[in-house]
C-alpha positions in Angstrom: -67.1 52.1 42.8 -65.2 50.9 39.7 -62.5 48.3 40.4 -59.8 49.4 37.9 -57.6 46.5 39.0 -60.3 44.2 37.8 -60.4 46.1 34.5 -56.6 45.5 34.2 -57.1 41.8 34.7 -59.9 41.7 32.1 -57.6 43.5 29.6 -55.1 40.8 30.3 -57.4 38.4 28.3 -58.2 40.5 25.2 -60.6 39.4 22.5 -57.7 39.5 19.9 -54.0 38.8 20.0 -51.4 38.7 17.3 -47.9 37.3 17.6 -45.1 38.2 15.1 -41.7 36.6 15.2 -38.2 37.8 14.2 -35.0 35.9 14.0 -32.1 37.3 16.1 -30.1 35.4 18.7 -31.0 33.3 21.8 -34.2 31.5 22.8 -35.0 32.8 26.3 -37.0 35.9 25.4 -39.2 37.4 28.2 -43.0 37.1 28.1 -44.9 40.2 29.3 -47.1 39.8 32.4 -50.1 41.1 30.4 -49.9 38.1 28.1 -52.6 35.4 28.2 -49.8 32.9 28.4 -49.5 33.8 32.1 -52.8 31.8 32.6 -50.9 28.6 31.6 -48.0 29.6 33.8 -50.2 29.9 36.9 -52.0 26.7 36.2 -48.7 24.8 35.8 -47.3 26.3 39.0 -50.2 25.2 41.1 -49.9 21.7 39.7 -46.2 21.2 40.4 -45.1 24.1 42.7 -41.6 24.6 41.3 -40.3 27.0 43.9 -37.2 27.8 41.8 -39.3 30.3 39.9 -39.0 32.7 42.9 -35.3 33.1 42.2 -36.0 34.5 38.7 -36.7 38.1 37.5 -40.2 39.0 36.5 -41.5 38.9 33.8 -40.3 35.4 33.1 -38.5 34.0 30.1 -39.9 31.6 27.6 -38.4 28.5 29.3 -40.7 29.0 32.3 -43.7 28.2 30.2 -44.9 24.8 29.2 -44.3 24.5 25.5 -47.0 21.9 24.8 -49.7 24.2 26.1 -48.6 27.7 25.0 -47.1 26.7 21.6 -44.7 29.7 21.9 -42.7 30.3 18.8 -39.3 28.7 19.0 -37.5 31.9 17.7 -34.6 33.9 19.0 -36.6 37.0 19.6 -40.3 38.0 19.2 -42.4 41.1 18.4 -45.9 40.8 19.9 -49.1 42.8 19.5 -52.0 42.4 22.0 -55.1 44.6 21.5 -57.8 44.5 24.1 -61.4 45.9 24.4 -64.0 45.8 27.1 -67.6 46.9 26.6 -69.2 48.5 29.7 -72.9 49.2 29.5 -73.6 52.8 30.7 -70.0 53.6 31.2 -66.9 54.4 29.1 -65.6 51.4 27.2 -62.0 50.4 27.8 -59.6 49.9 24.9 -55.9 49.0 25.2 -53.1 48.2 22.9 -49.8 46.5 24.0 -46.8 45.7 21.8 -43.4 44.4 22.8 -40.1 43.3 21.5 -38.0 40.9 23.5 -35.0 38.7 22.9 -31.8 37.2 24.2 -28.2 37.1 23.1 -25.9 34.8 25.0 -26.3 35.9 28.7 -28.1 39.2 27.9 -31.9 39.5 27.8 -33.7 42.7 26.7 -37.4 43.7 26.5 -39.4 46.8 25.7 -43.2 47.0 26.1 -45.2 50.3 25.4 -48.9 50.3 26.4 -51.7 52.5 25.3 -55.2 52.8 26.9 -58.2 54.9 25.9 -59.1 58.1 27.8 -60.0 58.5 30.7 -58.3 55.4 32.0 -54.7 56.6 31.7 -54.3 57.4 35.4 -56.3 54.5 36.8 -54.5 51.8 34.7 -51.1 53.2 33.8 -50.6 55.9 36.4 -50.3 58.8 33.8 -52.5 61.8 33.3 -51.1 62.7 29.8 -53.7 62.4 27.0 -53.1 62.8 23.3 -55.7 61.9 20.6 -58.0 60.4 23.3 -55.3 57.9 24.5 -52.7 57.7 27.2 -49.5 55.7 26.9 -46.6 54.5 29.0 -43.7 52.1 28.8 -44.4 49.3 31.2 -41.3 47.2 30.6 -37.9 48.5 29.4 -35.0 46.6 30.8 -31.8 44.7 30.2 -30.7 41.6 32.1 -27.5 39.7 32.6 -27.5 36.1 33.9 -24.2 34.6 35.1 -23.4 31.4 37.0 -24.2 32.8 40.4 -24.9 36.5 39.6 -27.9 38.1 37.9 -28.4 41.8 37.3 -31.4 43.7 35.9 -31.5 47.4 35.1 -34.5 49.3 33.8 -38.3 49.2 34.3 -40.3 46.1 35.2 -42.8 44.8 37.7 -41.3 43.9 41.1 -42.7 40.7 42.6 -41.7 40.2 46.2 -43.7 37.8 48.3 -45.8 34.7 47.5 -49.1 36.1 46.2 -48.7 36.8 42.5 -51.1 39.7 42.2 -52.2 40.5 45.8 -48.9 40.5 47.7 -48.8 42.8 50.8 -45.0 43.3 50.3 -45.0 44.7 46.8 -47.8 44.5 44.3 -47.0 43.4 40.8 -50.0 45.5 39.6 -48.5 48.8 40.7 -47.2 51.1 37.9 -43.6 50.0 37.1 -40.6 52.2 37.9 -37.0 52.3 37.0 -34.7 50.3 39.3 -31.6 48.2 39.4 -31.6 44.8 41.0 -28.6 42.6 41.7 -29.1 39.0 42.8 -26.4 36.7 44.1 -26.9 33.0 44.6 -24.8 31.3 47.3 -25.8 27.6 47.3 -29.5 27.5 48.4 -29.6 31.2 49.5 -30.2 34.1 47.3 -29.4 37.7 48.2 -31.0 40.6 46.3 -30.3 44.3 46.5 -32.6 46.8 44.8 -32.6 50.5 44.3 -35.0 52.6 42.3 -36.8 55.9 41.7 -40.6 56.3 42.1 -42.7 59.0 40.5 -42.0 62.5 41.8 -44.6 64.6 43.4 -45.1 68.4 43.6 -46.0 70.4 46.7 -48.4 73.3 46.8 -45.4 75.7 46.8 -44.3 74.2 43.4 -41.4 72.3 44.8 -40.6 68.9 43.3 -40.2 66.1 45.8 -37.9 63.3 44.5 -39.0 59.9 45.7 -36.6 57.0 45.9 -36.8 53.4 47.2 -34.4 50.7 48.1 -34.6 47.2 49.5 -32.8 43.9 50.2 -33.9 40.4 50.9 -32.7 36.9 51.5 -34.5 33.9 50.1 -33.7 30.3 51.1 -34.9 27.3 49.2 -33.3 24.0 50.5 -32.2 21.3 48.0 -35.3 19.2 48.6 -37.4 22.3 47.4 -40.2 21.5 49.8 -40.3 24.9 51.4 -39.2 28.5 50.9 -38.3 31.1 53.5 -37.4 34.7 53.0 -37.0 38.0 54.8 -35.9 41.5 54.0 -36.8 45.2 54.2 -37.8 48.0 51.9 -37.7 51.8 52.3 -39.3 54.8 50.6 -37.2 58.0 51.1 -38.1 61.4 49.7 -37.3 65.1 49.8 -36.6 68.2 47.7 -33.5 67.3 45.6 -33.1 64.1 47.6 -30.2 62.0 46.2 -29.4 58.3 46.2 -28.4 57.1 49.7 -25.5 54.8 49.6 -26.3 53.5 53.1 -29.5 52.0 51.8 -27.6 49.9 49.3 -25.6 48.1 51.9 -27.4 44.7 52.3 -25.8 44.0 55.7 -26.9 47.2 57.5 -30.6 47.2 58.4 -32.5 50.3 57.6 -33.5 50.7 61.3 -29.8 51.4 62.0 -30.0 54.7 60.2 -32.1 56.0 63.0 -29.8 54.6 65.7 -26.8 56.2 64.0 -28.6 59.5 63.8 -28.8 59.5 60.0 -32.6 59.7 59.9 -34.3 63.0 60.7 -37.1 63.2 63.2 -40.6 64.4 62.8 -41.8 66.6 61.1 -39.0 66.3 58.5 -38.8 62.5 58.7 -39.1 61.4 55.1 -37.8 57.8 55.5 -40.5 55.1 55.7 -39.2 51.6 56.1 -40.8 48.2 56.6 -39.6 44.7 57.5 -41.2 41.7 55.8 -41.1 37.9 56.0 -42.6 35.3 53.7 -42.7 31.6 53.2 -44.3 28.7 51.4 -44.6 25.0 52.3 -45.3 22.4 49.6 -47.6 19.8 51.1 -47.6 17.8 47.9 -46.9 18.8 44.3 -50.5 20.0 43.8 -51.0 21.8 47.1 -49.1 24.4 49.0 -49.5 26.8 52.0 -47.9 30.3 52.0 -47.8 33.4 54.2 -46.6 37.0 54.2 -45.9 39.2 57.2 -45.2 42.9 57.2 -44.0 45.3 60.0 -44.3 48.9 58.8 -41.7 51.3 60.2 -40.4 49.4 63.1 -40.2 51.9 66.1 -36.9 52.2 68.0 -38.1 55.1 70.1 -41.3 55.6 72.1 -44.1 56.6 69.7 -47.9 56.8 70.1 -48.2 54.9 66.8 -46.2 51.7 67.3 -45.5 49.1 64.6 -48.3 48.7 62.1 -48.8 45.1 60.9 -50.1 43.3 57.9 -50.3 39.6 57.2 -51.6 37.2 54.6 -52.2 33.5 54.7 -53.0 31.6 51.5 -53.3 28.2 50.0 -53.3 27.1 46.4 -53.3 23.9 44.4 -54.9 21.8 41.7 -57.4 18.9 41.7 -60.4 17.6 39.9 -63.9 18.8 40.7 -66.8 16.9 39.1 -64.3 15.2 36.8 -63.0 18.6 35.6 -59.3 19.5 36.2 -59.2 22.9 38.0 -56.6 25.1 39.7 -57.5 27.3 42.7 -56.2 29.8 45.2 -57.7 31.2 48.5 -56.3 34.0 50.7 -57.1 35.9 53.9 -55.5 39.3 54.4 -55.4 41.8 57.3 -53.8 45.2 57.1 -53.6 47.7 60.1 -54.9 51.2 59.8 -51.5 53.0 59.4 -49.6 50.4 57.5 -47.9 51.9 54.4 -48.9 55.4 55.5 -46.3 58.0 56.7 -46.3 61.6 57.7 -43.2 62.6 55.6 -43.2 64.3 52.2 -45.0 61.8 49.9 -43.2 58.9 51.7 -46.3 56.7 51.8 -46.0 53.4 49.9 -47.5 54.4 46.5 -46.3 55.1 43.0 -48.2 57.3 40.5 -51.3 57.2 42.7 -51.3 53.4 43.0 -50.5 51.3 46.1 -47.1 49.6 45.9 -48.0 47.4 48.9 -51.4 45.6 49.1 -53.4 46.9 46.1 -56.5 47.7 48.2 -54.5 49.7 50.8 -54.5 49.6 54.6 -57.2 49.4 57.3 -59.0 46.2 56.2 
């Protein structure tokens, strides 16, 4: 079986990359997650474990990257081109082409990143079946951000990184096809509150009806002043239906999603199209070059008797940096368990997926 997620990681390190720069305003332009500069970011994170990065939107701005390693251009905005190619003996070769424009003006940050891949990898890599001239394309990033003193807002399309594992989180995978959403973050001393609402890709029934799929979530993240540990908890929901509209109740950060069932707002089976999950995550920095982290997921917490009770998932990991045989190296190790019915739901396309890709753990449940 072809591991298309592995292909995506290989394409993240293409054989050729070109960087062009323009002069506009600001210096905190975002760097796309596909960029090889992310290698240096992960290396530096595992060497010093600066937990404040988990309070930032993803993809990150230039000031999160070590300048002496990346040699990023000190311009106010950039235009980048990143071709990629992978030769696969006996199978179709994979070609990709990314380009992006990003920049910052005062407290406003913007980014746009279209991506093209060769046929037949449009669905497996980008989540799109549309092909023209033997290529498929999609806009991976297209957003505008505002950073204030204690308030940050992002609107548009970008990867969502919730959890502690950068690419294999069981809460929300950063490798899933991006979707349009709005996220509001408020910092109150050492605690950050985030409220998110977005729209996933629609699905069509056999009767030709279009099922609209929406999602929402909120979470709290606590990083004490000493920055030795991080604790967070929250919940996310996928709710769907024919002509389903935005549910204002799911935007209230102080009303748990489980209360919608207690208040009679959620329908019961077989028309139950609301699939929620509760999650917790944390990280403890043992020393600057070693940390232990964990993620825990409870899918669709049951408030009534049900033959399928809470389905669980958990991840325990450790990462760090040290020398092996006089060579500096960074490393990461994880163990993951996901129950059989985690992420899965009997409603109308209310399973945790977007455009045929898992939005939770990228390899799915039952493992």
